[in-house]
C-alpha positions in Angstrom: 9.1 7.1 -16.0 11.9 8.7 -14.2 13.3 10.3 -17.3 10.0 11.2 -18.8 8.8 13.0 -15.6 12.2 14.1 -14.3 11.7 12.3 -11.0 14.1 12.3 -8.1 14.7 9.0 -6.1 12.5 10.4 -3.4 9.7 11.1 -5.6 9.9 7.6 -7.1 9.6 6.2 -3.5 6.6 8.4 -2.8 4.8 7.2 -6.0 5.5 3.5 -5.2 4.7 3.7 -1.5 1.5 5.8 -1.9 -0.2 2.7 -3.5 0.7 0.5 -0.6 -0.5 3.0 1.9 -3.8 3.5 0.0 -4.2 -0.2 -0.4 -3.9 -0.4 3.6 -6.6 2.2 4.1 -9.0 0.8 1.5 -8.6 -2.6 3.1 -10.0 -1.1 6.4 -13.1 -0.1 4.5 -13.5 -3.1 2.3 -15.1 -5.2 4.8 -17.7 -2.5 5.6 -18.5 -2.0 2.1 -18.9 -5.6 1.4 -21.2 -6.1 4.3 -23.3 -2.9 3.5 -23.6 -3.2 -0.3 -22.8 -6.9 -0.9 -20.0 -8.6 -2.7 -21.2 -7.8 -6.3 -21.6 -4.1 -5.8 -18.3 -3.9 -4.0 -16.5 -5.4 -7.0 -18.3 -3.0 -9.2 -17.3 -0.1 -7.0 -13.7 -1.3 -6.9 -13.6 -1.7 -10.6 -14.9 1.8 -11.2 -12.3 3.3 -8.8 -9.5 1.3 -10.4 -10.6 2.6 -14.0 -10.6 6.2 -12.7 -7.1 5.8 -11.2 -5.9 4.2 -14.5 -7.3 7.1 -16.5 -5.6 9.6 -14.2 -2.3 7.7 -14.6 -2.7 7.6 -18.4 -3.3 11.4 -18.5 -0.7 12.3 -15.9 1.4 15.3 -16.8 3.4 15.8 -13.7 4.4 14.2 -10.4 1.4 15.3 -8.5 -1.0 13.6 -11.0 1.1 10.4 -10.7 0.7 10.4 -7.0 -2.9 11.1 -7.0 -3.5 8.4 -9.7 -1.5 5.8 -7.7 -3.4 6.6 -4.5 -6.7 6.1 -6.4 -5.6 3.0 -8.1 
């Protein structure tokens, strides 16, 4: 990935850490979503969001699309 996108070490760190940061923020909202919509609907929503992030990552053309895809993922 580093060679394909010409990433610097700092950009690689941002890509990796953006997923951890987004997971932290999502975990704060997860309980509320589960309580409000139920477990089944929460899993369906999470699967749709994961699919969207995967599609963005698969179509990524540059560094910014990688970061956005990882945040959504």
